[in-house]
C-alpha positions in Angstrom: 22.8 17.0 22.8 24.0 16.3 19.3 22.9 13.5 17.5 26.2 12.9 15.0 28.4 13.4 18.2 26.7 10.7 19.8 26.6 8.1 17.0 30.0 8.8 15.9 31.1 7.4 19.1 29.6 4.1 18.2 31.7 1.0 17.2 31.5 -0.1 13.8 30.5 -3.6 13.2 30.7 -5.8 10.1 27.5 -6.9 8.3 26.2 -10.5 8.5 27.3 -11.8 5.2 27.2 -15.7 6.2 24.4 -17.7 4.4 21.7 -18.7 7.2 18.6 -20.9 7.1 14.7 -20.2 8.1 11.6 -22.3 8.0 8.3 -21.1 7.3 5.7 -21.4 8.5 7.5 -20.6 11.7 7.6 -23.3 14.4 7.5 -26.1 11.7 11.3 -26.9 11.6 10.7 -30.0 13.6 7.0 -30.9 13.0 4.4 -30.8 9.8 1.0 -30.7 11.0 -0.5 -31.6 7.9 1.1 -33.0 4.5 -0.1 -32.6 0.9 0.1 -34.2 -2.4 -1.1 -30.8 -4.0 1.7 -29.1 -3.9 4.7 -30.6 -5.8 2.2 -33.2 -7.8 2.3 -36.5 -9.8 0.9 -34.2 -12.8 1.8 -31.1 -14.3 0.7 -28.0 -12.2 0.8 -24.5 -11.0 1.0 -23.0 -7.2 1.3 -19.7 -5.6 2.4 -20.0 -1.9 1.8 -17.0 0.2 3.4 -16.7 3.7 2.5 -14.1 6.1 5.5 -11.7 6.8 5.1 -12.6 10.6 7.1 -15.7 9.8 10.3 -14.0 9.5 9.9 -11.0 12.2 9.2 -13.8 14.7 12.3 -15.7 13.9 14.4 -12.3 14.2 14.5 -11.0 10.4 13.5 -7.8 10.8 15.5 -6.3 7.8 15.7 -7.1 4.0 17.3 -10.6 3.4 18.7 -12.0 0.2 17.2 -15.6 -0.8 19.3 -18.0 -2.6 18.0 -21.6 -2.1 14.4 -23.0 -1.5 14.3 -26.6 -0.2 10.7 -28.7 0.4 10.2 -31.5 2.7 8.9 -34.7 2.7 6.0 -35.3 5.1 6.6 -37.8 8.3 7.2 -41.3 7.4 7.3 -40.9 3.9 9.9 -43.0 2.0 10.9 -42.5 -1.6 13.9 -43.4 -3.7 13.6 -39.9 -5.3 15.2 -39.6 -9.2 11.7 -37.9 -9.9 12.1 -35.4 -12.5 10.3 -32.3 -13.2 11.7 -30.2 -16.6 11.0 -27.0 -17.7 10.1 -25.7 -14.2 9.8 -21.7 -13.6 9.8 -20.4 -10.2 9.2 -17.0 -9.5 9.2 -14.6 -6.4 7.6 -11.7 -5.0 6.4 -9.4 -2.1 2.2 -10.1 -2.5 0.0 -7.3 -2.8 -2.4 -9.7 -1.2 -2.4 -10.7 2.7 -2.0 -14.6 2.6 -5.7 -14.4 4.7 -7.4 -13.3 1.8 -5.5 -14.1 -1.6 -6.9 -13.7 -5.2 -7.9 -16.9 -7.1 -6.5 -15.1 -10.2 -2.4 -16.0 -10.0 -1.5 -12.6 -11.5 -3.4 -10.7 -8.6 -1.0 -12.0 -6.2 2.2 -11.0 -7.8 4.0 -8.1 -6.9 6.1 -5.3 -8.6 9.3 -6.8 -7.5 8.3 -10.2 -9.1 11.8 -11.8 -10.1 12.1 -15.4 -12.1 14.8 -17.0 -9.7 14.9 -20.4 -11.4 13.9 -22.3 -14.9 15.2 -25.7 -15.5 14.9 -29.0 -14.2 14.4 -30.1 -10.7 15.2 -34.0 -9.4 13.9 -34.9 -6.2 15.9 -36.6 -3.5 15.6 -39.5 -1.5 13.1 -39.4 1.3 14.6 -41.1 4.2 11.2 -42.0 6.3 11.8 -40.1 9.5 8.6 -39.2 11.4 9.6 -35.6 11.6 11.6 -33.7 10.2 12.0 -36.0 7.1 14.3 -35.2 4.2 14.2 -32.0 2.3 13.5 -33.5 -1.2 13.1 -30.9 -3.6 16.1 -28.4 -3.7 16.3 -25.3 -5.8 19.6 -23.2 -5.8 18.4 -19.8 -7.2 19.8 -18.8 -10.3 18.6 -15.3 -9.5 18.2 -14.5 -5.5 15.5 -12.5 -4.0 15.6 -9.9 -2.1 12.6 -9.8 0.5 12.0 -7.3 3.2 9.6 -8.7 5.8 9.2 -5.3 7.6 7.5 -3.7 4.1 4.3 -5.1 5.6 3.9 -7.4 2.6 3.8 -11.4 2.5 6.0 -13.3 0.6 4.5 -15.7 -2.4 6.2 -18.3 -4.4 5.2 -19.1 -7.5 6.1 -22.5 -9.5 4.7 -23.3 -12.6 5.5 -26.9 -13.8 4.7 -27.9 -17.4 5.5 -31.6 -17.2 4.7 -34.2 -14.9 7.4 -36.1 -13.0 9.2 -38.7 -14.6 8.4 -41.0 -13.1 5.6 -40.2 -11.1 6.3 -41.1 -7.8 6.5 -37.7 -5.5 5.6 -38.6 -2.1 3.5 -36.2 0.2 4.8 -32.7 1.4 5.0 -31.5 4.8 2.7 -28.7 5.0 0.6 -26.5 7.4 -2.8 -27.5 7.9 -5.3 -24.7 9.0 -5.9 -20.8 9.1 -3.6 -20.5 12.4 -0.6 -21.3 10.7 -0.9 -17.7 8.7 0.2 -19.2 5.1 -2.3 -20.2 2.3 -1.9 -22.1 -1.1 -3.5 -21.3 -4.6 -3.0 -24.4 -7.1 -4.1 -26.1 -10.0 -3.5 -29.2 -12.0 -3.0 -27.0 -15.3 0.3 -25.1 -15.6 0.1 -21.9 -16.6 -3.4 -21.3 -15.6 -5.0 -18.0 -14.6 -6.9 -19.0 -11.9 -6.7 -22.1 -8.9 -8.4 -23.2 -5.7 -7.4 -22.1 -2.0 -6.1 -23.9 0.6 -4.6 -23.8 3.9 -2.3 -26.7 3.2 0.8 -24.9 2.3 4.4 -26.8 2.0 6.7 -26.1 4.9 9.8 -24.6 3.1 13.5 -24.0 4.2 15.1 -20.7 2.9 18.9 -19.9 2.5 19.4 -16.1 2.7 21.9 -13.6 3.7 21.3 -10.2 5.1 21.2 -7.8 2.3 24.4 -5.5 2.5 24.0 -2.5 4.2 20.7 -3.2 5.6 19.4 -0.9 8.5 17.8 -2.9 11.6 16.3 -2.2 14.7 16.1 -5.9 17.3 14.5 -6.0 20.3 16.5 -7.4 23.2 16.1 -8.1 27.0 12.6 -7.9 28.9 10.2 -5.6 29.9 8.4 -4.8 33.2 6.3 -5.5 34.9 4.8 -8.6 33.6 1.9 -10.7 34.7 0.3 -14.2 33.3 -3.0 -15.8 34.4 -1.3 -18.7 32.5 1.6 -21.1 33.7 3.3 -24.2 32.3 6.2 -26.5 32.2 7.2 -28.8 28.9 8.7 -31.7 29.9 11.0 -34.0 27.7 11.1 -37.8 28.1 12.8 -39.1 31.4 12.7 -35.2 32.9 9.4 -35.5 34.5 10.2 -34.7 38.1 6.3 -34.2 39.9 5.8 -37.6 39.4 5.4 -39.9 42.7 4.7 -43.8 43.0 2.1 -46.1 44.0 1.1 -45.6 47.8 3.3 -42.3 47.7 1.8 -39.8 45.3 3.1 -36.1 44.5 0.8 -33.3 44.1 0.6 -29.1 43.3 -1.9 -27.2 44.3 -3.7 -24.0 42.5 -5.4 -22.2 45.4 -7.4 -19.2 44.4 -6.4 -15.7 45.3 -7.2 -12.6 43.9 -7.1 -12.7 40.3 -5.0 -15.7 39.8 -4.1 -18.7 41.7 -1.2 -19.2 44.1 0.7 -22.6 42.7 1.9 -24.6 45.9 2.8 -28.0 47.1 -0.2 -30.0 47.4 -1.5 -32.6 50.0 0.2 -35.3 48.2 -3.2 -37.3 49.0 -4.9 -39.7 46.5 -8.5 -40.7 45.8 -8.8 -44.2 44.8 -11.7 -44.3 41.9 -14.8 -46.4 42.6 -16.4 -45.5 39.6 -16.8 -47.7 36.2 -14.0 -46.7 33.6 -15.6 -44.4 30.9 -15.0 -45.3 27.2 -12.3 -43.1 25.8 -10.3 -43.8 22.4 -7.1 -42.0 21.5 -7.0 -38.4 20.9 -10.8 -38.1 22.1 -13.0 -36.1 24.2 -15.8 -37.1 26.4 -19.4 -35.6 26.0 -20.0 -32.8 28.6 -19.8 -34.0 32.1 -21.7 -32.2 34.8 -19.5 -30.9 37.9 -21.6 -31.4 41.5 -20.8 -27.7 42.1 -20.3 -24.4 40.0 -16.4 -23.8 39.7 -15.3 -20.6 39.7 -11.7 -19.8 38.3 -9.9 -16.8 37.3 -11.8 -15.5 34.5 -14.9 -17.6 34.5 -16.8 -20.1 35.7 -17.9 -23.8 34.8 -20.9 -26.2 35.6 -19.7 -29.0 32.8 -16.3 -30.3 31.8 -14.9 -32.1 28.8 -12.3 -34.6 29.8 -9.6 -35.7 27.1 -7.7 -39.0 26.9 -4.6 -37.0 26.3 -4.3 -36.1 30.3 -6.1 -32.3 30.4 -9.9 -31.4 30.9 -11.7 -28.4 29.0 -14.0 -25.9 31.3 -15.5 -25.2 28.1 -17.9 -27.7 26.3 -17.9 -25.9 22.7 -13.6 -27.1 22.7 -12.8 -29.4 20.1 -9.3 -30.0 19.6 -7.6 -33.1 21.1 -4.3 -32.5 19.7 -1.7 -35.1 21.2 1.2 -33.1 21.4 1.1 -30.4 24.4 2.3 -27.0 23.6 2.3 -23.7 25.9 0.9 -22.0 22.5 -1.9 -24.3 22.2 -2.7 -24.0 25.9 -3.2 -20.4 25.9 -5.0 -20.5 22.5 -7.9 -22.8 23.0 -10.4 -22.9 25.7 -9.8 -22.7 29.4 -8.0 -26.2 30.7 -6.5 -27.9 33.4 -3.6 -29.6 32.3 -2.2 -32.0 34.9 -0.2 -33.9 32.0 -1.0 -33.0 28.7 0.4 -35.8 26.8 -0.2 -38.4 24.2 -1.9 -41.1 26.2 -3.8 -43.7 24.9 -6.4 -45.2 27.0 -7.6 -47.2 23.9 -4.4 -49.4 24.4 -4.5 -50.2 28.1 -5.3 -48.1 31.9 -8.5 -46.7 32.6 -10.3 -43.2 33.0 -12.5 -42.3 36.0 -14.7 -39.8 37.0 -15.8 -39.7 40.7 -17.3 -37.6 43.4 -16.1 -37.9 46.9 -19.1 -38.7 49.2 -17.7 -37.2 52.3 -16.1 -33.9 50.6 -18.1 -33.5 47.4 -14.7 -33.0 45.7 -14.6 -34.0 42.3 -12.1 -36.4 40.5 -10.5 -37.4 37.2 -8.1 -40.0 37.1 -6.1 -41.5 34.2 -5.1 -44.9 35.6 -2.1 -46.7 34.3 -2.8 -45.2 30.8 0.2 -46.3 28.4 1.8 -43.4 25.8 0.6 -43.8 22.4 2.7 -46.7 20.6 4.4 -47.7 24.3 2.5 -49.9 25.8 5.4 -50.1 28.5 4.9 -46.4 29.7 2.2 -46.3 32.1 0.9 -42.8 33.5 -1.4 -42.7 36.5 -2.5 -38.8 37.2 -5.5 -37.5 39.1 -7.0 -34.2 38.6 -9.2 -33.0 42.3 -11.7 -30.0 42.1 -12.8 -29.1 45.0 -15.9 -27.0 46.2 -14.0 -24.0 47.4 -12.7 -23.6 44.1 -9.2 -25.0 44.6 -7.4 -27.7 42.6 -4.6 -30.3 42.6 -2.6 -32.1 40.1 -1.6 -35.8 41.8 0.8 -37.8 40.3 1.8 -41.3 40.8 4.1 -43.5 38.9 4.3 -41.3 35.1 6.9 -43.1 32.6 8.5 -41.3 29.9 6.3 -38.4 30.0 7.1 -35.6 27.7 4.0 -33.4 27.5 2.8 -30.3 29.3 1.6 -29.5 32.7 0.1 -26.2 33.5 -3.2 -24.1 33.4 -4.7 -21.4 31.3 -7.9 -19.5 30.9 -7.0 -19.8 27.1 -8.9 -17.6 24.4 -5.6 -16.5 23.2 -4.3 -15.3 26.8 -0.9 -14.1 27.5 2.0 -16.7 27.0 4.3 -16.7 29.9 7.0 -19.1 28.9 8.0 -22.1 30.1 9.2 -22.5 33.9 10.2 -25.0 36.3 7.1 -25.6 38.2 8.9 -27.3 41.0 11.8 -25.0 41.3 9.5 -22.0 41.4 6.8 -23.2 44.1 5.3 -21.3 45.5 4.4 -18.6 42.7 1.3 -16.7 41.8 -0.7 -15.9 38.6 -2.4 -12.9 38.0 -4.6 -10.8 35.3 -2.6 -10.9 32.1 -0.5 -7.8 32.1 2.2 -7.1 29.1 5.3 -5.8 30.2 6.1 -1.9 29.1 7.4 -2.5 25.3 9.7 -0.6 22.8 9.7 -1.4 19.2 10.4 0.0 15.5 7.9 1.2 13.1 10.4 1.0 10.5 14.1 1.0 10.3 17.1 3.4 11.1 18.6 4.3 7.6 20.8 7.0 7.1 19.0 10.4 6.1 15.6 9.0 7.4 13.3 9.7 10.2 13.3 6.2 12.4 10.1 5.8 14.4 10.1 4.4 17.7 6.8 3.0 19.3 6.2 2.3 23.1 3.3 0.6 24.2 1.8 -1.7 26.9 2.0 1.2 29.2 0.9 0.0 32.9 -2.2 1.2 34.5 -2.0 4.8 35.8 1.1 5.6 33.8 1.1 9.6 33.4 4.9 10.4 32.1 7.3 8.7 30.3 10.8 9.2 28.8 12.9 7.6 25.6 16.3 7.2 26.4 19.4 6.7 24.1 22.7 5.3 24.9 26.0 3.9 23.2 26.3 0.9 25.1 24.0 -2.1 25.6 24.0 -3.0 29.3 24.8 -6.8 29.2 24.0 -8.3 31.8 21.1 -6.1 32.2 21.1 -4.2 35.8 18.4 -5.5 37.9 16.5 -2.2 39.4 15.1 -4.4 42.3 17.6 -2.8 44.5 16.2 0.7 44.0 12.5 -0.6 44.7 11.4 -2.1 41.2 12.2 -5.7 41.2 11.8 -7.7 37.9 12.9 -3.9 36.0 16.0 -3.5 34.1 18.3 -1.4 32.8 19.0 -2.4 29.3 21.0 0.3 27.7 23.5 3.1 28.9 21.6 6.6 28.9 23.6 9.2 27.0 20.2 11.3 26.1 16.6 11.1 27.3 13.5 13.1 26.2 10.3 13.2 28.3 6.6 13.1 27.1 3.3 12.5 28.3 1.6 9.2 28.0 -1.7 10.0 26.1 -2.6 6.6 24.5 -2.3 2.9 24.4 0.9 3.8 22.4 3.3 6.4 21.7 5.5 7.2 18.9 8.9 9.0 19.1 10.7 10.3 15.7 14.6 10.3 15.7 15.9 11.7 12.7 19.1 9.9 11.3 21.9 12.0 9.7 22.6 11.2 6.4 26.4 11.0 7.2 28.0 7.8 5.9 30.4 7.3 8.7 27.4 6.5 10.7 26.8 3.2 8.6 27.3 -0.1 10.7 27.1 1.7 13.9 24.9 0.9 16.6 22.7 3.1 18.9 20.3 1.6 21.9 17.2 2.7 23.0 14.7 2.1 25.9 11.6 3.3 27.4 10.4 4.2 30.9 7.4 5.2 32.5 5.6 5.8 35.5 3.6 2.8 37.1 1.9 3.6 40.6 0.9 0.5 41.2 3.8 -1.7 39.9 6.3 -1.4 42.5 7.5 0.4 45.5 9.5 2.9 42.9 6.5 3.4 40.6 8.3 2.7 37.2 7.7 0.3 34.5 11.0 -0.1 32.1 10.6 -1.8 28.7 12.9 -3.8 27.0 15.9 -2.6 24.8 15.9 -1.8 21.2 19.5 -2.1 19.5 19.6 -0.2 16.1 21.9 -0.5 13.7 22.2 2.5 11.2 22.9 1.9 7.7 22.2 2.8 4.0 19.0 0.4 3.0 
């Protein structure tokens, strides 16, 4: 096969030119875990804020972008009339030689060679409406000189703002921000404009950027799913009014987590209920108990526990070293922190009503944690009655009576950065099984497919026992993908047509494959598709695993 002939058969596509927006840190478009008055201050100041390149890559930006506007948001609930004016402001942007996790305390050391002065002049604050989150973007900076940032360069984005004059009047509210190292952003700041050094903090402002794709930018974008994926964890996220696991007083509903092999079989439960006899334990809002000793050793997939921590917010930790009491459940939080049963991780407030009980059944020795008619925070009429049942044979039940306006997470995870399986519809999926975390065969790009350069693909997460693999290339994306279950590989898919394929031995955890891209400008704007396949002796009857697809847009930059 001759690659130029293959590529010339691909249809040309126009480059994206419309303005788009992205919010960094990622995941904070509608939330702000922190707030700060030490970013946009009520004095003169200088700050640098560094954002990890992963905030862009995780949101699908794996190509150079032209940033032409910055906006900063007031923190949730802040109300301001606006009109505060900063004069003489200078804003610079660059790709930082420092990583966000370890920036220098010297401003100059964090500035890259592509540093660009993107704005000079006056900034007038807009009014903040006081929305809980997201609140209003009150600092709006159209860039006089746009900045080109390439998140695939491996360098983080740094925004440097120098404000030599305090705002008039000095009434700028606090700004939405990150709050800890898990948010992959860092702030260097000081009250002195033009300062050489500053102090470091994790409270980095949430910023929304307007951007366009750099003209003639080559891209490599993953799509579709690989196989065979497995996860120990499971969860479902519920919106208010959509909680379909609830029962009612006298007629509970339940699901069971039954140990099998390396995971749980999750199935319909007994719909039984244990009426608590213990005195209610004292729990405030967003609070954990001290360690509570179980009457037996509980074995769970990935470990064992003799003591637990009960949280007011509808979950139980199996690791007594845990301290997080986050009111809002999330899949990311479930898999990141310690092992946790979450019958209904929600913003419950037992300090405002209801009761929480810990009991042992004198007949069966089963252990129960019950949240009895506990209201949601700030909503005394939304009562939730939930029970976690832990049995000596290690099986678990989540039990529900009335649950009103529940909008939390139901799930289980061994935590400690377990694999995130994504949201499922629990009631529609029963029964289903969890298993030891196994990532699907993956295919990604090391660089971008520029004309006249060598493009490198990387296959990884090879299944156990894989010895042979192949990299296939095609001129069409297969959409919808072809389900290979009909030939003995369920949950595996063909994501791309196959015009050429190259075999190789699997000799490591990852394998790289180099593809020379001709310098022929006729190929600019054309697509090529790739997929990896490997042997997988224990994964399915056919004994193969397939990767996600990779869409390569060939271009000049």
